[in-house]
TINUGU-577159 format. One line per field, with one value per atom (N, C-alpha, C, O, CB): x, y, z; residue number from 1; atom name. Coordinates in pm, whole numbers. Glycine has a CB too. Layout:
u <- X|... $
v <- Y|... $
w <- Z|... $
k <- NUM|... $
a <- CA|... $
//
This chain:
u <- 378|274|216|98|165|291|239|210|254|335|135|102|227|306|-11|242|350|311|223|486|377|346|383|484|420|300|323|405|367|189|516|595|520|550|724|425|349|239|217|289|169|53|84|8|-56|197|235|151|68|226|173|95|102|204|-48|-7|-15|-98|-160|-73|-100|-176|-117|-2|-175|-193|-136|-140|-187|-208|-93|-97|41|138|-144|46|171|203|274|165|151|168|313|348|81|397|538|619|741|595|551|612|665|755|722|611|654|605|658|605|505|448|475|383|296|599|633|639|676|764|605|614|530|409|568|596|534|419|337|487|410|307|166|83|334|138|7|-100|-207|9|-71|-172|-231|-353|-112|-151|-214|-293|-393|-108|-248|-320|-456|-556|-236|-459|-585|-681|-799|-559|-630|-714|-772|-890|-635|-689|-736|-843|-946|-618|-818|-916|-1050|-1156|-863|-1046|-1171|-1241|-1364|-1145|-1165|-1225|-1294|-1406|-1116|-1229|-1284|-1404|-1501|-1176|-1398|-1501|-1618|-1728|-1440|-1596|-1699|-1690|-1681|-1838|-1692|-1671|-1624|-1644|-1802|-1562|-1508|-1471|-1454|-1386|-1459|-1411|-1259|-1202|-1478|-1195|-1049|-1001|-904|-1000|-1069|-1029|-1037|-950|-1116|-1142|-1159|-1047|-993|-1298|-1014|-904|-773|-696|-891|-748|-623|-608|-499|-620|-719|-714|-687|-645|-842|-711|-694|-571|-542|-817|-500|-382|-278|-218|-319|-257|-152|-176|-81|-142|-303|-335|-278|-238|-486|-273|-225|-98|-54|-332|-38|81|190|211|132|259|365|503|604|357|506|631|602|487|691|707|692|670|635|812|691|677|531|442|738|508|372|333|414|361|210|160|93|-2|60|143|85|-48|-70|182|-137|-267|-253|-330|-347|-154|-135|-104|-153|-21|-25|8|-117|-136|119|-200|-323|-415|-464|-395|-438|-530|-473|-548|-561|-344|-281|-301|-330|-128|-285|-306|-450|-477|-265|-544|-686|-719|-792|-774|-666|-692|-635|-700|-630|-513|-451|-528|-550|-304|-570|-649|-781|-828|-675|-840|-965|-940|-1016|-1031|-833|-798|-773|-804|-673|-717|-687|-807|-798|-570|-918|-1039|-1047|-1132|-1049|-962|-961|-1051|-1094|-819|-1079|-1161|-1262|-1232|-1072|-1379|-1481|-1509|-1488|-1613|-1555|-1590|-1714|-1746|-1474|-1781|-1896|-1905|-1854|-2029|-1972|-1989|-2105|-2213|-2010|-2083|-2188|-2232|-2158|-2140|-2352|-2402|-2513|-2576|-2453|-2536|-2646|-2618|-2711|-2686|-2495|-2461|-2491|-2532|-2315|-2472|-2501|-2388|-2411|-2524|-2268|-2155|-2137|-2229|-2027|-2018|-1990|-1989|-1971|-1856|-2008|-2004|-1868|-1765|-2035|-1870|-1745|-1745|-1849|-1729|-1624|-1610|-1599|-1519|-1485|-1681|-1678|-1621|-1660|-1822|-1529|-1457|-1500|-1532|-1305|-1501|-1531|-1445|-1397|-1680|-1427|-1345|-1427|-1545|-1288|-1367|-1432|-1386|-1298|-1398|-1445|-1401|-1255|-1178|-1490|-1216|-1075|-986|-875|-1057|-1034|-959|-942|-837|-1027|-1046|-1035|-929|-852|-1171|-926|-823|-684|-587|-849|-676|-548|-500|-380|-559|-592|-556|-500|-403|-679|-560|-508|-367|-281|-600|-342|-207|-108|2|-207|-147|-60|-31|81|-122|-132|-113|-9|76|-246|-15|86|225|322|51|234|363|420|537|348|335|383|417|507|278|348|384|524|604|279|552|685|790|897|687|760|854|878|991|799|772|786|880|963|649|868|959|1103|1195|916|1121|1255|1315|1433|1251|1235|1284|1320|1420|1179|1240|1270|1403|1484|1159|1427|1555|1670|1775|1555|1651|1754|1786|1903|1711|1683|1704|1776|1868|1570|1735|1804|1950|2037|1733|1977|2116|2197|2313|2120|2137|2206|2236|2345|2122|2140|2161|2270|2355|2028|2267|2371|2508|2605|2341|2516|2643|2692|2812|2629|2600|2638|2698|2781|2516|2656|2707|2844|2915|2608|2882|3010|3123|3105|3004|3239|3357|3412|3372|3466|3501|3561|3634|3627|3658|3705|3778|3681|3709|3860|3568|3468|3411|3386|3353|3391|3340|3441|3405|3309|3569|3672|3675|3684|3811|3668|3667|3543|3552|3672|3430|3305|3315|3274|3180|3370|3384|3485|3465|3428|3593|3691|3627|3653|3813|3545|3480|3382|3364|3408|3318|3222|3291|3230|3125|3419|3495|3545|3577|3612|3551|3610|3510|3544|3672 $
v <- 4449|4545|4600|4637|4483|4606|4655|4805|4877|4625|4849|4990|5069|5025|5015|5186|5276|5415|5432|5232|5514|5652|5675|5625|5751|5752|5782|5911|6013|5796|5908|6029|6140|6258|5996|6102|6202|6263|6385|6139|6179|6225|6253|6320|6124|6200|6221|6140|6058|6367|6166|6100|5949|5891|6143|5888|5742|5694|5588|5690|5771|5732|5604|5604|5845|5494|5364|5334|5228|5256|5426|5401|5359|5353|5527|5329|5285|5369|5323|5136|5489|5570|5612|5655|5693|5601|5636|5514|5509|5694|5418|5299|5202|5124|5339|5206|5111|4971|4874|5153|4957|4827|4792|4787|4826|4768|4737|4588|4548|4799|4505|4363|4324|4302|4286|4317|4279|4370|4332|4138|4487|4584|4526|4557|4638|4443|4380|4484|4485|4270|4571|4665|4754|4760|4751|4823|4909|4830|4879|4991|4710|4629|4585|4588|4505|4544|4506|4625|4610|4454|4741|4861|4890|4922|4981|4880|4906|4804|4841|4901|4677|4575|4598|4583|4436|4633|4657|4782|4787|4672|4882|5002|4966|5010|5112|4887|4850|4756|4768|4784|4663|4560|4601|4548|4434|4693|4729|4643|4695|4716|4513|4419|4287|4261|4399|4206|4081|3988|4031|4107|3861|3760|3751|3782|3622|3709|3695|3604|3635|3643|3491|3396|3460|3439|3270|3538|3607|3710|3723|3676|3783|3881|3811|3860|3959|3698|3624|3590|3597|3495|3554|3518|3636|3616|3454|3757|3874|3959|4057|3959|3922|4000|4010|4115|3937|3901|3898|4002|4053|3759|4032|4128|4267|4338|4137|4306|4438|4434|4537|4513|4316|4300|4397|4421|4157|4451|4548|4484|4552|4662|4354|4278|4146|4112|4254|4072|3941|3832|3719|3909|3864|3763|3725|3810|3815|3598|3552|3594|3587|3398|3637|3676|3554|3499|3797|3514|3400|3442|3559|3347|3344|3370|3430|3518|3243|3382|3433|3583|3657|3357|3628|3771|3852|3962|3795|3798|3866|3881|3990|3790|3773|3779|3863|3931|3637|3860|3945|4092|4175|3912|4123|4260|4301|4412|4273|4214|4246|4271|4365|4132|4189|4209|4342|4414|4094|4375|4500|4620|4718|4506|4612|4720|4738|4850|4692|4627|4637|4698|4782|4497|4655|4710|4861|4935|4639|4905|5048|5127|5248|5064|5059|5128|5154|5231|5256|5091|5111|5011|5036|5099|4901|4793|4750|4750|4672|4714|4656|4515|4486|4744|4430|4296|4248|4296|4198|4153|4088|3947|3917|4168|3863|3725|3715|3768|3632|3647|3618|3474|3380|3639|3458|3325|3283|3179|3322|3364|3338|3235|3187|3462|3199|3104|2961|2934|3116|2871|2730|2662|2560|2656|2716|2657|2720|2782|2672|2704|2762|2915|2973|2710|2978|3124|3174|3113|3174|3287|3349|3495|3560|3334|3546|3686|3768|3739|3708|3872|3962|4096|4148|3980|4150|4272|4388|4369|4251|4507|4627|4743|4743|4662|4839|4956|5059|5080|5018|5123|5233|5365|5367|5227|5475|5607|5630|5686|5720|5586|5598|5515|5556|5554|5399|5315|5380|5367|5180|5450|5522|5632|5651|5582|5703|5806|5743|5798|5888|5627|5558|5510|5512|5438|5467|5430|5552|5539|5373|5667|5790|5820|5860|5910|5800|5821|5724|5764|5803|5597|5499|5537|5521|5360|5589|5628|5738|5736|5674|5835|5942|5886|5922|6049|5799|5739|5660|5673|5647|5577|5494|5577|5541|5390|5688|5779|5837|5848|5893|5873|5922|5813|5840|5970|5691|5579|5551|5526|5452|5556|5533|5636|5601|5538|5761|5864|5838|5850|6001|5802|5773|5652|5652|5749|5551|5432|5466|5417|5319|5549|5591|5664|5640|5681|5754|5827|5729|5742|5933|5633|5535|5453|5434|5442|5407|5325|5405|5355|5272|5531|5614|5635|5626|5750|5663|5683|5555|5559|5732|5442|5314|5282|5234|5203|5307|5282|5374|5331|5303|5501|5596|5549|5554|5738|5505|5458|5333|5317|5429|5245|5122|5151|5075|5030|5259|5294|5362|5371|5387|5409|5479|5380|5275|5579|5413|5331|5365|5466|5352|5284|5311|5444|5520|5197|5473|5599|5718|5818|5603|5706|5814|5832|5945|5784|5723|5731|5802|5887|5589|5766|5830|5980|6060|5768|6018|6160|6231|6343|6178|6166|6226|6243|6345|6138|6144|6152|6260|6330|6017|6273|6377|6515|6604|6364|6530|6658|6696|6814|6655|6597|6628|6658|6716|6515|6618|6645|6789|6840|6549|6853|6988|7095|7213|7014 $
w <- -3028|-3055|-2926|-2923|-3140|-2823|-2697|-2701|-2790|-2587|-2601|-2592|-2553|-2471|-2490|-2613|-2577|-2622|-2706|-2640|-2566|-2603|-2749|-2798|-2513|-2816|-2957|-2968|-2911|-3033|-3042|-3058|-3132|-3114|-3131|-3216|-3290|-3204|-3207|-3416|-3128|-3052|-2905|-2836|-3062|-2857|-2718|-2622|-2661|-2684|-2494|-2391|-2399|-2436|-2399|-2366|-2369|-2487|-2480|-2239|-2595|-2713|-2769|-2812|-2820|-2768|-2805|-2955|-2996|-2732|-3035|-3179|-3229|-3153|-3254|-3355|-3416|-3539|-3628|-3453|-3544|-3664|-3686|-3796|-3656|-3586|-3603|-3646|-3629|-3473|-3703|-3761|-3657|-3686|-3852|-3536|-3436|-3467|-3413|-3300|-3552|-3583|-3728|-3810|-3553|-3759|-3897|-3925|-4035|-3933|-3828|-3850|-3971|-3961|-3725|-4083|-4210|-4249|-4334|-4203|-4191|-4228|-4221|-4307|-4367|-4124|-4113|-4080|-4140|-4006|-3985|-3936|-4045|-4057|-3829|-4125|-4226|-4330|-4381|-4295|-4361|-4459|-4402|-4473|-4501|-4276|-4212|-4209|-4239|-4068|-4173|-4170|-4308|-4321|-4120|-4411|-4548|-4589|-4645|-4647|-4561|-4598|-4529|-4591|-4564|-4401|-4330|-4383|-4387|-4180|-4422|-4482|-4613|-4638|-4507|-4695|-4825|-4812|-4887|-4910|-4717|-4705|-4616|-4631|-4652|-4524|-4427|-4303|-4192|-4490|-4320|-4210|-4271|-4389|-4125|-4187|-4238|-4124|-4010|-4327|-4157|-4064|-4076|-4181|-4091|-3969|-3972|-4083|-4152|-3841|-4102|-4206|-4344|-4429|-4200|-4365|-4494|-4515|-4625|-4501|-4409|-4417|-4450|-4533|-4284|-4386|-4410|-4557|-4612|-4325|-4621|-4762|-4854|-4968|-4800|-4807|-4891|-4856|-4925|-4881|-4751|-4710|-4821|-4840|-4587|-4893|-4995|-5105|-5164|-5056|-5133|-5240|-5211|-5304|-5258|-5085|-5049|-4965|-4913|-4974|-4951|-4867|-4909|-5028|-4873|-4812|-4839|-4833|-4847|-4740|-4811|-4816|-4886|-4911|-4672|-4917|-4979|-4876|-4911|-5063|-4749|-4645|-4624|-4630|-4513|-4601|-4573|-4432|-4339|-4589|-4415|-4284|-4221|-4276|-4295|-4106|-4036|-3974|-3941|-3927|-3959|-3896|-3757|-3719|-3888|-3681|-3545|-3547|-3461|-3475|-3643|-3652|-3688|-3637|-3757|-3775|-3812|-3691|-3664|-3924|-3619|-3505|-3391|-3320|-3454|-3373|-3271|-3310|-3224|-3256|-3437|-3485|-3467|-3421|-3633|-3500|-3482|-3336|-3304|-3536|-3246|-3102|-3054|-2978|-3019|-3099|-3057|-3113|-3042|-3104|-3239|-3298|-3224|-3206|-3447|-3181|-3105|-2968|-2921|-3090|-2904|-2773|-2781|-2688|-2716|-2892|-2912|-2964|-2983|-3008|-2988|-3031|-3181|-3225|-2960|-3258|-3403|-3476|-3589|-3456|-3412|-3469|-3363|-3244|-3516|-3408|-3320|-3372|-3490|-3317|-3284|-3329|-3255|-3146|-3307|-3317|-3253|-3308|-3415|-3277|-3232|-3275|-3371|-3345|-3154|-3481|-3578|-3552|-3581|-3728|-3498|-3465|-3561|-3542|-3321|-3665|-3757|-3864|-3929|-3821|-3884|-3990|-3952|-3839|-4026|-4044|-4018|-3940|-3875|-4150|-3946|-3876|-3739|-3684|-3957|-3684|-3553|-3560|-3667|-3499|-3446|-3439|-3485|-3457|-3295|-3556|-3604|-3563|-3555|-3759|-3538|-3501|-3628|-3717|-3409|-3636|-3751|-3703|-3599|-3815|-3781|-3746|-3835|-3952|-3757|-3778|-3854|-3806|-3692|-3842|-3891|-3861|-3785|-3816|-3991|-3687|-3615|-3676|-3762|-3461|-3631|-3679|-3642|-3721|-3619|-3524|-3483|-3574|-3607|-3336|-3616|-3707|-3844|-3907|-3723|-3889|-4017|-4007|-4101|-4058|-3895|-3877|-3870|-3922|-3749|-3806|-3795|-3933|-3960|-3697|-4018|-4155|-4228|-4303|-4230|-4209|-4271|-4222|-4300|-4242|-4092|-4037|-4102|-4141|-3884|-4111|-4175|-4319|-4367|-4168|-4388|-4528|-4538|-4627|-4590|-4447|-4445|-4416|-4483|-4340|-4318|-4282|-4400|-4433|-4158|-4462|-4573|-4695|-4772|-4609|-4714|-4823|-4799|-4892|-4836|-4674|-4638|-4659|-4714|-4491|-4615|-4631|-4780|-4820|-4561|-4860|-5004|-5066|-5150|-5074|-5025|-5076|-5035|-5115|-5027|-4906|-4856|-4928|-4963|-4704|-4950|-5021|-5165|-5218|-5018|-5228|-5365|-5371|-5461|-5419|-5275|-5271|-5250|-5313|-5158|-5161|-5134|-5260|-5294|-5020|-5328|-5447|-5554|-5618|-5502|-5575|-5676|-5639|-5725|-5690|-5511|-5468|-5482|-5524|-5321|-5449|-5461|-5607|-5639|-5398|-5695|-5839|-5893|-5971|-5918|-5851|-5894|-5846|-5922|-5841|-5721|-5665|-5738|-5760|-5515|-5775|-5844|-5981|-6030|-5858|-6042|-6175|-6167|-6268|-6246|-6050|-6036|-6015|-5952|-5919|-6070|-6046|-5908|-5849|-6157|-5859|-5728|-5731|-5635|-5688|-5840|-5851|-5847|-5781|-5981|-5917|-5914|-5773|-5730|-6015|-5702|-5564|-5474|-5393|-5508|-5490|-5408|-5435|-5342|-5437|-5563|-5597|-5542|-5493|-5750|-5549|-5497|-5345|-5291|-5534|-5277|-5131|-5092|-4993|-5073|-5169|-5141|-5156|-5076|-5235|-5256|-5280|-5171|-5142|-5412|-5107|-5000|-4869|-4779|-4982|-4854|-4733|-4729|-4622|-4723|-4842|-4847|-4818|-4818|-4980 $
k <- 1|1|1|1|1|2|2|2|2|2|3|3|3|3|3|4|4|4|4|4|5|5|5|5|5|6|6|6|6|6|7|7|7|7|7|8|8|8|8|8|9|9|9|9|9|10|10|10|10|10|11|11|11|11|11|12|12|12|12|12|13|13|13|13|13|14|14|14|14|14|15|15|15|15|15|16|16|16|16|16|17|17|17|17|17|18|18|18|18|18|19|19|19|19|19|20|20|20|20|20|21|21|21|21|21|22|22|22|22|22|23|23|23|23|23|24|24|24|24|24|25|25|25|25|25|26|26|26|26|26|27|27|27|27|27|28|28|28|28|28|29|29|29|29|29|30|30|30|30|30|31|31|31|31|31|32|32|32|32|32|33|33|33|33|33|34|34|34|34|34|35|35|35|35|35|36|36|36|36|36|37|37|37|37|37|38|38|38|38|38|39|39|39|39|39|40|40|40|40|40|41|41|41|41|41|42|42|42|42|42|43|43|43|43|43|44|44|44|44|44|45|45|45|45|45|46|46|46|46|46|47|47|47|47|47|48|48|48|48|48|49|49|49|49|49|50|50|50|50|50|51|51|51|51|51|52|52|52|52|52|53|53|53|53|53|54|54|54|54|54|55|55|55|55|55|56|56|56|56|56|57|57|57|57|57|58|58|58|58|58|59|59|59|59|59|60|60|60|60|60|61|61|61|61|61|62|62|62|62|62|63|63|63|63|63|64|64|64|64|64|65|65|65|65|65|66|66|66|66|66|67|67|67|67|67|68|68|68|68|68|69|69|69|69|69|70|70|70|70|70|71|71|71|71|71|72|72|72|72|72|73|73|73|73|73|74|74|74|74|74|75|75|75|75|75|76|76|76|76|76|77|77|77|77|77|78|78|78|78|78|79|79|79|79|79|80|80|80|80|80|81|81|81|81|81|82|82|82|82|82|83|83|83|83|83|84|84|84|84|84|85|85|85|85|85|86|86|86|86|86|87|87|87|87|87|88|88|88|88|88|89|89|89|89|89|90|90|90|90|90|91|91|91|91|91|92|92|92|92|92|93|93|93|93|93|94|94|94|94|94|95|95|95|95|95|96|96|96|96|96|97|97|97|97|97|98|98|98|98|98|99|99|99|99|99|100|100|100|100|100|101|101|101|101|101|102|102|102|102|102|103|103|103|103|103|104|104|104|104|104|105|105|105|105|105|106|106|106|106|106|107|107|107|107|107|108|108|108|108|108|109|109|109|109|109|110|110|110|110|110|111|111|111|111|111|112|112|112|112|112|113|113|113|113|113|114|114|114|114|114|115|115|115|115|115|116|116|116|116|116|117|117|117|117|117|118|118|118|118|118|119|119|119|119|119|120|120|120|120|120|121|121|121|121|121|122|122|122|122|122|123|123|123|123|123|124|124|124|124|124|125|125|125|125|125|126|126|126|126|126|127|127|127|127|127|128|128|128|128|128|129|129|129|129|129|130|130|130|130|130|131|131|131|131|131|132|132|132|132|132|133|133|133|133|133|134|134|134|134|134|135|135|135|135|135|136|136|136|136|136|137|137|137|137|137|138|138|138|138|138|139|139|139|139|139|140|140|140|140|140|141|141|141|141|141|142|142|142|142|142|143|143|143|143|143|144|144|144|144|144 $
a <- N|CA|C|O|CB|N|CA|C|O|CB|N|CA|C|O|CB|N|CA|C|O|CB|N|CA|C|O|CB|N|CA|C|O|CB|N|CA|C|O|CB|N|CA|C|O|CB|N|CA|C|O|CB|N|CA|C|O|CB|N|CA|C|O|CB|N|CA|C|O|CB|N|CA|C|O|CB|N|CA|C|O|CB|N|CA|C|O|CB|N|CA|C|O|CB|N|CA|C|O|CB|N|CA|C|O|CB|N|CA|C|O|CB|N|CA|C|O|CB|N|CA|C|O|CB|N|CA|C|O|CB|N|CA|C|O|CB|N|CA|C|O|CB|N|CA|C|O|CB|N|CA|C|O|CB|N|CA|C|O|CB|N|CA|C|O|CB|N|CA|C|O|CB|N|CA|C|O|CB|N|CA|C|O|CB|N|CA|C|O|CB|N|CA|C|O|CB|N|CA|C|O|CB|N|CA|C|O|CB|N|CA|C|O|CB|N|CA|C|O|CB|N|CA|C|O|CB|N|CA|C|O|CB|N|CA|C|O|CB|N|CA|C|O|CB|N|CA|C|O|CB|N|CA|C|O|CB|N|CA|C|O|CB|N|CA|C|O|CB|N|CA|C|O|CB|N|CA|C|O|CB|N|CA|C|O|CB|N|CA|C|O|CB|N|CA|C|O|CB|N|CA|C|O|CB|N|CA|C|O|CB|N|CA|C|O|CB|N|CA|C|O|CB|N|CA|C|O|CB|N|CA|C|O|CB|N|CA|C|O|CB|N|CA|C|O|CB|N|CA|C|O|CB|N|CA|C|O|CB|N|CA|C|O|CB|N|CA|C|O|CB|N|CA|C|O|CB|N|CA|C|O|CB|N|CA|C|O|CB|N|CA|C|O|CB|N|CA|C|O|CB|N|CA|C|O|CB|N|CA|C|O|CB|N|CA|C|O|CB|N|CA|C|O|CB|N|CA|C|O|CB|N|CA|C|O|CB|N|CA|C|O|CB|N|CA|C|O|CB|N|CA|C|O|CB|N|CA|C|O|CB|N|CA|C|O|CB|N|CA|C|O|CB|N|CA|C|O|CB|N|CA|C|O|CB|N|CA|C|O|CB|N|CA|C|O|CB|N|CA|C|O|CB|N|CA|C|O|CB|N|CA|C|O|CB|N|CA|C|O|CB|N|CA|C|O|CB|N|CA|C|O|CB|N|CA|C|O|CB|N|CA|C|O|CB|N|CA|C|O|CB|N|CA|C|O|CB|N|CA|C|O|CB|N|CA|C|O|CB|N|CA|C|O|CB|N|CA|C|O|CB|N|CA|C|O|CB|N|CA|C|O|CB|N|CA|C|O|CB|N|CA|C|O|CB|N|CA|C|O|CB|N|CA|C|O|CB|N|CA|C|O|CB|N|CA|C|O|CB|N|CA|C|O|CB|N|CA|C|O|CB|N|CA|C|O|CB|N|CA|C|O|CB|N|CA|C|O|CB|N|CA|C|O|CB|N|CA|C|O|CB|N|CA|C|O|CB|N|CA|C|O|CB|N|CA|C|O|CB|N|CA|C|O|CB|N|CA|C|O|CB|N|CA|C|O|CB|N|CA|C|O|CB|N|CA|C|O|CB|N|CA|C|O|CB|N|CA|C|O|CB|N|CA|C|O|CB|N|CA|C|O|CB|N|CA|C|O|CB|N|CA|C|O|CB|N|CA|C|O|CB|N|CA|C|O|CB|N|CA|C|O|CB|N|CA|C|O|CB|N|CA|C|O|CB|N|CA|C|O|CB|N|CA|C|O|CB|N|CA|C|O|CB|N|CA|C|O|CB|N|CA|C|O|CB|N|CA|C|O|CB|N|CA|C|O|CB|N|CA|C|O|CB|N|CA|C|O|CB|N|CA|C|O|CB|N|CA|C|O|CB|N|CA|C|O|CB|N|CA|C|O|CB $
//
């Protein structure tokens, strides 16, 4: 999740809207949860990741905290220590205006991916229904 130039925004914009951060889709889910909740602790976010997870893979705590740190470094998330509770101090995270815009970018990207996946699934299902002879004929027809 290192910083790199964004193909969409150019320059040294350190975003991942071009799908550079697809590791289990942690980033867009964290952004969505923070948008919905207003603010949250990392442990609380970890417990809710599965509800909006975009893959079946479990998200490890280390991946969540690494994502939160990167989002904060990029200005999409802010954090502060909550020392008011009875237990040890905990870091509470919140979305910034830049983070809200980044969530919108992710939504556009994922909408595009969803369309592409839908096309792929339909094509794969159509191909699965075809016999080998029908596939050969279809391929011959596209060569001409």
